[in-house]
ZASE-361379 format. One record per residue (C-alpha): residue in one letter; residue number from 1; x, y, z. Coordinates in steps of 0.5 Angstrom, whole numbers, plus 2048, in hexadecimal, padded with zeros to 3 digits. Each point is the difference from the previous one (the first is absolute). Layout:
% residues N
<pt 'a'; NUM; <X; Y; Z>> ...
END
This chain:
% residues 92
<pt 'm'; 1; <800; 800; 800>> <pt 'n'; 2; <803; 806; 7FE>> <pt 'a'; 3; <7FB; 805; 803>> <pt 't'; 4; <803; 807; 802>> <pt 't'; 5; <7FE; 802; 807>> <pt 't'; 6; <800; 807; 803>> <pt 'p'; 7; <803; 801; 807>> <pt 'r'; 8; <7FB; 801; 805>> <pt 'p'; 9; <801; 806; 803>> <pt 's'; 10; <804; 801; 807>> <pt 'v'; 11; <7FC; 802; 806>> <pt 'm'; 12; <802; 806; 805>> <pt 'q'; 13; <7FE; 803; 806>> <pt 'l'; 14; <800; 806; 802>> <pt 'a'; 15; <7FD; 803; 808>> <pt 'i'; 16; <800; 807; 800>> <pt 'k'; 17; <7FE; 802; 807>> <pt 'e'; 18; <800; 808; 800>> <pt 'k'; 19; <7FD; 805; 7FA>> <pt 'a'; 20; <806; 804; 7FF>> <pt 'a'; 21; <804; 7F8; 7FF>> <pt 'l'; 22; <7FA; 7FF; 7FA>> <pt 'y'; 23; <801; 807; 7FE>> <pt 'a'; 24; <808; 7FF; 7FF>> <pt 'a'; 25; <7FF; 7FA; 7FD>> <pt 'y'; 26; <7FB; 802; 7FA>> <pt 'i'; 27; <803; 801; 7F9>> <pt 'p'; 28; <7FC; 806; 7FD>> <pt 'l'; 29; <805; 800; 7FA>> <pt 'f'; 30; <7FC; 7FB; 7FD>> <pt 'a'; 31; <7FA; 800; 7FC>> <pt 'e'; 32; <7FB; 7FC; 804>> <pt 'g'; 33; <804; 801; 806>> <pt 'g'; 34; <804; 7FA; 804>> <pt 'i'; 35; <804; 7FF; 806>> <pt 'f'; 36; <807; 7FF; 802>> <pt 'v'; 37; <802; 7F9; 804>> <pt 'p'; 38; <806; 7FF; 804>> <pt 't'; 39; <803; 7F9; 7FE>> <pt 'q'; 40; <807; 7FD; 7FF>> <pt 'r'; 41; <7FD; 7FB; 7FB>> <pt 'd'; 42; <802; 800; 7F9>> <pt 'y'; 43; <7FB; 803; 7FB>> <pt 'r'; 44; <800; 803; 7F8>> <pt 'l'; 45; <7FD; 805; 7FD>> <pt 'g'; 46; <7F9; 7FE; 7FE>> <pt 'd'; 47; <7FF; 7FA; 805>> <pt 'd'; 48; <7F9; 7FE; 801>> <pt 'v'; 49; <7FF; 801; 808>> <pt 'y'; 50; <7FA; 7FF; 806>> <pt 'v'; 51; <801; 804; 805>> <pt 'l'; 52; <7FC; 7FF; 807>> <pt 'l'; 53; <800; 806; 803>> <pt 't'; 54; <7FD; 803; 807>> <pt 'l'; 55; <7FE; 807; 801>> <pt 'p'; 56; <801; 804; 806>> <pt 'd'; 57; <7FA; 7FE; 806>> <pt 'd'; 58; <7FE; 7FA; 7FB>> <pt 'p'; 59; <801; 7F9; 802>> <pt 'q'; 60; <7FE; 7FE; 7F9>> <pt 'r'; 61; <805; 7FD; 7FB>> <pt 'y'; 62; <7FE; 804; 7F9>> <pt 'p'; 63; <803; 7FB; 7F9>> <pt 'v'; 64; <802; 805; 7FB>> <pt 'a'; 65; <802; 7FE; 7F9>> <pt 'g'; 66; <806; 804; 7FD>> <pt 'r'; 67; <807; 801; 7FC>> <pt 'v'; 68; <807; 802; 802>> <pt 'a'; 69; <802; 806; 7FE>> <pt 'w'; 70; <805; 802; 803>> <pt 'v'; 71; <805; 7FD; 804>> <pt 't'; 72; <805; 803; 805>> <pt 'p'; 73; <806; 7FB; 800>> <pt 'e'; 74; <805; 7FE; 807>> <pt 'r'; 75; <805; 806; 802>> <pt 'a'; 76; <7FB; 805; 7FB>> <pt 's'; 77; <804; 806; 801>> <pt 'g'; 78; <7FD; 806; 804>> <pt 'n'; 79; <7FE; 7FA; 806>> <pt 'r'; 80; <7FA; 7FE; 7FC>> <pt 't'; 81; <7FD; 7FB; 803>> <pt 'q'; 82; <800; 7F9; 7FC>> <pt 'g'; 83; <7F9; 7FE; 7FC>> <pt 'v'; 84; <7FB; 801; 7FB>> <pt 'g'; 85; <7FB; 805; 7FD>> <pt 'i'; 86; <7FA; 7FC; 7FE>> <pt 'q'; 87; <7FB; 804; 7FB>> <pt 'f'; 88; <7F9; 7FE; 802>> <pt 'p'; 89; <7FC; 7FE; 7F9>> <pt 'k'; 90; <7FB; 805; 7FC>> <pt 'd'; 91; <7FA; 7FB; 803>> <pt 'a'; 92; <802; 800; 807>> 
END
């Protein structure tokens, strides 16, 4: 069988405990918005991901589909945190 398989999207978790942290993580640069997720895992631009997002004062975890649109590598200049920017899809 030579069926081409698409890799399953990676699942990430992000718990934001304060509104200030939510505002800091939000990425308005992307047309549909997005969020920065600190991670040491290697991702490439275009990787599909699911983020299980917990918001301040809410115990519910919200599954959000997205795509990696920004990568901050380990040891990035300016002491920036390693992680990825997840772009929200248009239909979210």
